[in-house]
C-alpha positions in Angstrom: 0.0 0.0 0.0 1.1 3.6 -0.7 0.5 6.5 1.6 0.4 10.3 1.4 1.7 11.8 4.6 2.8 15.1 6.1 6.3 15.7 7.4 7.9 19.0 8.5 5.1 21.0 6.9 5.3 19.4 3.5 3.5 16.5 1.8 5.3 13.3 0.8 4.4 9.8 -0.6 5.9 6.4 -0.1 5.3 2.7 0.1 4.4 1.0 3.4 7.0 -1.7 4.3 5.6 -2.5 7.8 3.2 -1.0 10.3 2.1 -1.0 13.9 -0.8 0.5 15.6 1.1 3.8 16.1 3.4 4.1 13.1 4.5 2.8 9.7 7.9 2.1 8.1 7.7 3.8 4.7 10.0 3.8 1.8 10.0 6.9 -0.4 10.4 6.9 -4.1 14.0 7.9 -3.6 14.6 4.8 -1.6 14.9 6.6 1.7 13.1 4.9 4.6 11.4 6.9 7.3 9.2 6.2 10.3 5.8 7.9 10.0 3.3 8.3 12.7 -0.2 7.1 11.7 -1.6 10.5 12.7 0.5 12.0 9.9 -0.9 9.8 7.2 -3.6 11.6 5.2 -4.3 9.2 2.4 -3.8 5.5 1.6 -3.9 4.2 -1.9 -2.9 1.3 -4.1 -2.5 3.3 -7.3 0.8 2.9 -9.1 3.1 5.6 -10.5 4.4 6.7 -7.1 7.4 8.5 -8.6 5.2 11.2 -10.2 2.2 11.1 -7.9 2.8 14.4 -6.3 3.6 16.0 -9.6 0.2 14.8 -11.0 -1.5 15.9 -7.8 -0.1 19.5 -8.1 -1.2 19.6 -11.8 -4.7 18.6 -10.6 -4.7 21.2 -7.9 -3.8 23.9 -10.4 -7.0 23.1 -12.3 -9.2 23.7 -9.3 -10.7 27.1 -8.7 -10.2 28.3 -5.2 -13.2 30.6 -5.2 -15.5 27.7 -6.2 -14.1 25.5 -3.5 -14.7 28.2 -0.9 -18.3 28.7 -2.1 -19.2 24.9 -2.0 -17.4 23.9 1.2 -19.9 25.4 3.6 -19.3 27.1 6.9 -18.6 24.0 9.0 -15.3 22.2 9.5 -14.6 19.5 6.9 -12.0 16.9 5.7 -10.3 17.3 2.4 -11.5 13.8 1.2 -15.1 14.7 1.9 -14.8 17.9 0.0 -13.1 16.1 -2.9 -16.0 13.7 -3.1 -18.5 16.6 -3.2 -16.4 18.5 -5.8 -16.1 15.5 -8.2 -19.6 14.2 -7.4 -18.2 10.7 -6.9 -15.4 9.0 -4.9 -12.3 10.7 -6.1 -9.3 8.7 -7.3 -6.2 9.2 -5.1 -4.6 11.8 -7.3 -7.8 13.9 -7.3 -8.1 13.7 -3.5 -4.5 14.7 -3.2 -5.1 17.6 -5.6 -7.9 19.0 -3.5 -5.7 18.7 -0.4 -2.9 20.6 -2.0 -5.3 23.3 -3.3 -6.8 23.8 0.2 -3.3 23.9 1.7 -2.1 26.5 -0.8 -4.9 28.9 0.0 -4.6 29.7 3.7 -6.6 33.0 3.4 -9.6 31.0 2.0 -9.3 28.0 4.2 -8.1 27.9 7.8 -6.5 24.7 9.0 -8.1 22.9 11.8 -6.0 19.8 12.0 -4.2 17.4 9.7 -6.3 17.3 6.5 -9.1 19.3 8.1 -10.2 22.8 7.2 -12.8 25.5 7.7 -13.7 28.2 5.2 -12.7 31.7 6.2 -15.7 34.0 7.0 -16.7 36.2 4.2 -15.6 39.5 5.8 -12.3 38.0 6.8 -11.7 36.8 3.3 -12.6 40.1 1.8 -10.2 41.9 4.1 -7.4 39.4 3.3 -7.9 39.6 -0.4 -7.9 43.4 -0.2 -4.6 43.2 1.7 -3.2 40.9 -1.0 -4.3 43.3 -3.7 -2.8 46.2 -1.8 0.5 44.4 -1.4 0.5 43.5 -5.1 -0.1 47.1 -6.1 2.6 48.3 -3.6 5.1 45.8 -5.0 4.4 47.1 -8.5 4.8 50.7 -7.3 8.0 49.9 -5.5 9.4 48.3 -8.6 8.3 51.3 -10.7 9.9 53.8 -8.4 13.1 51.8 -8.0 13.4 51.7 -11.8 12.9 55.5 -12.0 15.7 56.0 -9.4 17.9 53.6 -11.3 17.4 56.0 -14.3 18.3 59.0 -12.1 14.7 60.2 -12.0 13.1 61.3 -8.8 9.5 60.1 -8.2 7.3 63.0 -7.3 6.0 61.2 -4.3 9.5 61.4 -2.8 9.7 65.2 -2.7 7.5 65.9 0.3 9.3 63.3 2.4 12.9 63.8 1.3 14.2 64.8 4.8 12.7 61.7 6.3 14.1 59.5 3.5 17.6 61.0 4.0 17.8 61.3 7.8 15.3 59.0 9.4 13.9 56.5 6.9 10.7 54.6 7.9 11.2 51.1 6.5 7.5 50.5 6.6 6.9 53.1 3.9 7.0 51.9 0.3 9.1 54.9 -0.7 11.9 53.7 1.6 11.6 50.2 0.2 11.9 51.5 -3.3 14.9 53.6 -2.3 16.6 50.7 -0.6 16.0 48.5 -3.7 17.5 51.1 -6.0 20.5 51.6 -3.7 21.1 47.8 -3.7 20.8 47.8 -7.5 23.1 50.8 -8.1 25.5 50.2 -5.2 25.0 53.8 -4.1 24.1 55.1 -0.6 20.7 56.8 -0.3 22.2 60.4 -0.2 24.3 59.8 -3.3 21.5 58.2 -5.2 19.1 61.0 -4.4 21.8 63.5 -5.3 22.2 61.8 -8.7 18.5 62.2 -9.1 18.8 66.0 -8.4 17.0 65.8 -5.1 19.7 67.7 -3.2 20.1 71.4 -4.0 23.7 71.1 -2.7 25.9 69.0 -0.5 25.9 71.9 2.0 22.1 71.7 2.1 22.3 68.0 2.7 24.5 68.4 5.8 22.6 71.5 7.1 19.3 69.6 6.5 20.3 66.8 8.8 21.0 69.3 11.6 17.8 71.1 11.1 15.8 67.8 10.8 17.1 66.8 14.2 17.2 70.0 16.2 14.7 72.3 14.4 12.0 69.9 13.1 9.4 72.8 13.0 11.8 75.0 11.1 14.0 77.9 12.1 11.5 80.8 11.6 10.4 82.6 14.8 6.7 83.0 15.7 5.2 86.5 15.7 6.4 88.0 19.0 6.2 91.5 20.5 9.6 92.9 21.4 9.5 94.0 25.1 10.9 97.3 26.2 13.3 97.6 29.2 12.5 99.9 32.1 12.4 103.5 31.2 14.0 104.7 34.5 17.5 103.3 34.2 20.2 105.8 34.9 22.6 106.8 32.1 26.2 105.7 32.6 28.8 108.5 32.3 31.1 106.4 30.0 31.9 105.9 26.4 31.9 102.1 25.9 33.3 100.1 23.0 33.0 96.5 22.0 35.6 94.2 20.4 34.2 91.5 18.1 34.6 89.7 14.8 33.2 91.4 11.8 30.3 89.0 11.5 29.1 89.4 15.1 25.5 90.8 15.4 24.8 89.6 19.0 27.1 92.0 20.8 26.8 91.0 24.4 29.7 92.8 25.9 31.4 96.2 25.8 34.1 97.9 27.9 34.9 101.3 29.1 37.8 103.0 31.0 37.3 106.1 33.0 40.4 107.9 34.3 39.2 108.9 37.8 42.6 110.5 38.8 46.3 110.0 38.3 46.3 106.8 40.4 42.9 105.2 39.7 41.1 104.1 36.6 37.5 102.7 36.6 37.1 99.7 34.2 33.6 99.0 33.1 32.5 95.6 31.8 29.0 96.2 30.3 26.8 93.2 29.4 23.6 93.4 27.4 20.6 93.1 29.6 17.7 91.4 27.7 16.7 90.0 31.1 15.4 93.4 32.1 12.6 93.1 29.6 12.2 89.3 28.9 10.7 87.5 31.8 10.8 83.8 32.7 7.8 82.0 31.2 7.1 84.7 28.6 6.7 83.8 24.9 10.2 85.0 24.1 11.6 82.9 27.0 9.7 79.9 25.5 11.5 80.3 22.2 14.9 80.8 23.9 14.3 77.8 26.2 13.6 75.6 23.2 16.7 76.7 21.3 19.0 77.2 24.3 21.9 78.7 22.3 22.8 80.3 19.0 24.0 77.6 16.6 27.0 78.7 14.6 28.3 77.4 11.4 30.6 78.9 8.6 28.6 81.4 6.6 25.5 81.6 8.8 24.0 81.0 12.2 20.7 80.2 13.8 20.1 82.7 16.6 18.6 81.8 20.0 16.5 85.0 20.1 14.5 86.6 17.3 16.4 89.2 15.2 14.1 92.0 16.4 14.9 91.1 20.0 18.6 91.0 19.3 18.4 94.3 17.5 16.7 95.9 20.5 19.3 94.7 23.1 22.6 94.3 21.2 25.2 96.8 22.2 25.2 98.6 18.9 27.4 101.6 18.1 25.8 105.0 18.5 23.0 103.8 20.8 22.3 103.9 24.5 21.7 100.3 25.6 20.4 98.7 28.8 23.2 96.8 30.5 24.4 95.1 33.6 27.7 96.8 34.4 30.5 95.6 36.6 32.8 98.5 37.5 36.3 97.7 38.8 38.4 100.5 40.3 42.0 99.7 39.4 45.3 101.1 40.5 46.8 102.5 37.3 50.4 101.4 38.2 50.0 98.0 39.9 46.7 97.0 38.3 45.4 95.9 41.7 41.6 96.1 42.3 40.6 98.6 44.9 36.8 98.3 44.7 34.0 96.7 42.6 30.4 97.6 42.0 27.5 96.2 39.8 24.9 98.5 38.4 21.8 98.4 36.1 22.0 101.3 33.7 21.8 102.6 30.2 25.2 102.6 28.6 26.3 104.8 25.6 28.1 102.6 23.0 30.6 104.8 21.3 32.1 102.2 18.9 31.9 98.6 17.8 35.5 97.8 17.1 36.1 94.8 14.8 39.1 92.5 14.9 40.2 93.2 11.3 40.3 96.9 12.1 42.4 96.6 15.2 44.5 93.5 14.7 47.6 95.6 14.0 47.4 96.6 17.7 48.4 93.0 18.7 51.9 93.4 17.3 52.3 96.9 18.8 51.1 95.7 22.2 53.4 92.7 22.1 56.3 95.1 21.4 55.2 97.4 24.2 54.6 100.3 21.9 50.9 101.0 21.7 51.0 104.2 19.8 48.0 106.4 19.1 44.5 105.8 17.8 40.8 105.5 18.7 40.5 103.9 22.1 44.1 102.7 21.9 45.0 104.1 25.3 42.0 102.4 26.9 42.8 99.1 25.2 46.5 99.3 26.2 45.4 99.8 29.9 42.9 96.9 29.7 45.6 94.7 28.2 47.9 95.5 31.2 45.0 94.9 33.6 44.2 91.6 31.9 47.7 90.3 32.1 47.7 91.2 35.8 44.5 89.3 36.3 45.9 86.2 34.5 48.9 86.3 36.9 46.6 86.6 39.9 44.7 83.5 38.7 48.0 81.6 38.6 48.2 81.6 34.8 51.0 84.1 34.4 51.6 86.6 31.5 51.0 84.9 28.2 51.6 85.8 24.6 50.6 84.2 21.3 50.9 80.4 21.6 51.4 77.7 19.1 47.8 76.7 19.0 46.0 78.2 16.0 42.3 79.1 15.6 40.6 79.5 12.3 37.9 81.9 11.1 35.7 80.8 8.3 34.1 83.4 6.0 31.6 82.2 3.3 30.4 84.5 0.7 28.8 83.7 -2.7 29.4 80.0 -2.1 33.2 80.6 -1.7 35.0 80.1 1.5 37.9 82.0 3.0 39.8 80.3 5.9 42.0 82.6 8.0 44.4 81.2 10.7 44.9 83.2 13.9 47.2 82.3 16.8 45.5 82.1 20.1 46.8 84.4 22.9 47.1 87.6 21.0 46.9 90.7 23.3 43.3 91.6 22.3 42.2 88.0 22.8 43.7 88.0 26.3 42.0 91.3 27.1 38.5 90.1 26.2 39.0 86.6 27.8 40.2 88.0 31.1 37.5 90.6 31.4 34.9 88.0 30.8 36.4 85.6 33.4 36.4 88.5 35.8 32.7 89.3 35.2 31.6 85.6 35.3 33.6 84.9 38.5 32.5 88.1 40.2 28.8 87.7 39.6 29.0 84.0 40.3 30.5 84.8 43.7 27.9 87.5 44.3 25.0 85.2 43.6 26.5 82.6 46.0 27.1 85.1 48.7 23.5 86.4 48.4 22.1 82.8 48.6 20.7 83.0 45.0 20.8 79.9 42.8 22.9 80.0 39.7 24.2 77.7 37.0 28.0 77.3 37.4 30.8 75.8 35.4 33.1 73.9 37.7 36.3 71.9 37.2 37.9 69.8 39.9 41.2 67.9 40.1 40.1 65.3 37.6 40.0 68.0 34.9 36.4 67.4 33.7 34.4 70.6 33.3 30.8 70.2 34.3 27.8 72.4 34.9 26.2 72.5 38.3 23.8 74.5 40.4 26.2 74.1 43.4 28.8 76.8 43.7 32.2 75.2 43.1 35.7 76.3 42.0 36.9 76.1 38.4 40.5 74.9 38.9 41.3 75.2 35.2 40.6 79.0 35.4 41.9 79.5 38.9 38.7 81.0 40.2 36.4 80.1 43.2 33.2 80.7 41.2 32.4 80.8 37.5 28.9 81.3 36.3 28.4 82.1 32.6 26.7 85.5 32.6 28.3 87.5 29.8 26.4 86.2 26.7 22.7 86.4 27.5 21.8 87.1 23.8 23.5 83.9 22.7 23.3 81.3 25.6 20.3 80.4 27.7 22.2 79.7 30.9 23.6 83.2 30.7 20.1 84.6 30.4 19.0 82.5 33.4 21.9 83.7 35.5 21.1 87.3 34.5 17.6 86.9 35.7 18.9 85.7 39.1 21.5 88.5 39.2 18.9 91.2 38.3 16.6 90.0 41.2 19.5 90.2 43.6 20.5 93.7 42.5 16.9 94.9 42.8 16.4 93.3 46.2 13.8 90.9 45.0 13.4 87.1 45.1 15.2 85.3 42.3 12.8 83.4 39.9 14.6 80.0 40.4 15.5 78.2 43.6 18.5 75.9 43.7 16.4 72.7 43.7 14.0 74.1 41.0 13.2 71.4 38.4 13.0 74.2 35.8 16.5 75.3 36.6 17.9 71.7 36.6 16.1 70.8 33.4 17.5 73.9 31.7 21.0 72.9 32.8 20.6 69.4 31.5 19.1 70.4 28.2 21.6 73.1 27.6 24.6 70.8 28.1 23.2 68.3 25.6 22.1 70.9 23.1 25.3 73.1 23.4 27.5 70.0 22.8 25.4 69.0 19.7 25.6 72.6 18.2 29.4 72.6 18.9 29.8 69.2 17.2 27.8 70.4 14.2 30.0 73.5 13.9 33.1 71.3 13.8 31.5 69.1 11.2 30.7 72.0 8.9 34.1 73.5 9.3 35.5 70.1 8.2 33.1 70.3 5.2 34.2 73.8 4.2 37.8 72.7 4.4 37.0 70.1 1.8 35.2 72.7 -0.3 38.3 74.9 0.0 40.4 72.1 -1.4 38.1 71.8 -4.4 37.7 75.6 -4.7 41.5 76.2 -4.8 42.0 73.1 -7.0 44.5 71.6 -4.5 46.2 68.6 -5.9 49.3 68.5 -3.6 49.1 69.6 0.0 51.6 70.2 2.8 50.7 68.3 6.0 52.3 67.7 9.4 52.3 64.2 10.9 50.4 64.1 14.1 50.8 60.4 14.9 50.7 57.1 13.1 49.1 57.9 9.7 47.1 60.9 11.0 48.2 64.2 9.5 47.0 67.9 9.8 46.9 70.0 6.7 49.0 73.2 6.8 46.9 76.3 7.3 43.7 74.3 7.6 41.9 72.8 10.6 41.7 69.5 8.7 42.9 66.2 10.1 42.9 63.1 7.9 44.3 59.6 7.9 46.6 58.7 5.0 46.9 54.9 4.9 49.9 55.1 2.5 51.9 57.3 4.9 55.2 55.6 5.9 56.4 55.5 9.5 57.3 59.1 10.1 57.9 60.9 13.4 55.3 63.4 14.7 56.0 66.9 13.5 57.6 65.8 10.2 56.1 67.7 7.2 54.7 65.4 4.4 53.4 66.2 1.0 50.2 64.3 0.1 48.2 64.1 -3.2 44.6 65.0 -2.8 43.2 62.1 -4.9 39.5 62.3 -4.3 37.1 64.6 -2.3 33.7 63.2 -1.3 31.4 66.1 -0.1 28.5 63.9 0.9 30.5 61.5 3.1 32.9 64.4 3.9 35.9 62.2 3.2 39.2 62.8 1.4 41.3 60.1 -0.1 45.0 61.2 0.0 48.1 59.5 -1.2 51.5 60.0 0.4 54.1 61.5 -2.0 57.1 62.5 0.0 58.4 63.9 3.2 59.2 67.6 3.1 62.9 67.1 3.7 63.2 64.7 0.8 64.4 66.1 -2.5 61.9 66.5 -5.2 61.7 63.5 -7.6 
């Protein structure tokens, strides 16, 4: 006797060699012998032609209409042999019964299995829903194939345009657009950004990188809502000074300015004047909500995304020719020894006489280093402030410093061209600004602590890690007992928060935030994360513009300096790259590399070592 049985989810046939009440010894057409449980045997027959039995049964199944079977089988559970008899109107031959079984088994959405060889027809509503799902999948598969083919031809499907940011930066693999894009990427061997760029979907590589940042940090866009610009108090006293600021040419958020008043032959009064938006913007106000969400101005070469709306910045920036509300720290200084005799903090309107720009006064650096300051607008004041700043550095244990070996770079982007200018750190004017900011931040941090007002401090202990905290603690790296960022309220949210606390103390009121305030702690945590992300993006875009500069200047051979192993730094660029072909050279050795390929999407450069600088030209 022959049997049709089920094993591991598939149907097989064989000849029975022996049997017991529970099982059978069966020899398949291939000659393989298996032990089959009786419960797994679905059909016994004596018909010959065992070798092609299943093939004939499958052919029979293909001739059976599934819809007709579903209509005639009824709503009750049934066995395949019974349905076969009803279908053929007689006792079916074995191959016909097997054909019905195979057809039922192949249509699970029509027939639900209820046991071996037993089924029940799917309810009509269930079947309709399942068929609709199959049809939908069929149409989706056709659409995916059509879109993938368009992408392969470098054509962008219109359906992709509204969701391009999502496809680029956070693809949803459940969407058919993503499936089509992945299929095309596999076919072309390109990454999604490069394939979409080939299809003309990216206006520029710059927009691609900027878009990723905006997608993550500004999902609702960078435009500000309609806001009313608040006015500061009208009764602020006017300072009897002529203040001046010192900033880069591109700075619009001018937070700080300085003044020097010659009180007498022995004493000068140094004024450190900080913009005071906190006098008009209150915690919880609509403008605060915007600033709290952004937390900082985000900088990148060629542009920036400000923390505060432009109209608010314009109202409170320390602009030349205006009288601006400010928090002023006045320091009476001995004109000979530069020792501090007295300090005082005031809220006032400060006349801003000039906004000095670095490119206008950079020549003073060389003169100050030589000890010959000469003449010029505010030169005497700057010279005195430089001497005072050096004394403050010594007092902090840092000692007099001059330009160091570390170089900073300024990026200027105009008309899609980039200019990168190196500048050594520690120039006299840099020291001047840095020391006066440290003095203000440390003085006001100490004042807030002494008055029992909460503040957000930057602290550094023996381990060297800088952290932000609401507990007053020393900053060992700077050599000060307190350090609370307070000098950039137009650009950093923690500075604005600290300014609110400071203003309350100066006015004799209650600060808006307590030390254990969840609002204060949340602002601290969010600021740290956001500020670090903005800083990382700025570095990434500076790296990108370095690569743009290489292409712009058509650099084929470049001078580099070995940092370690195969890591090099390009001369006159803040660009660090690994050169796999670099031989074993000592750090500091100059090496010439060939710029073989620049990839602006992956922001990578492939370089090939040519020679060490001390080697003779080939």
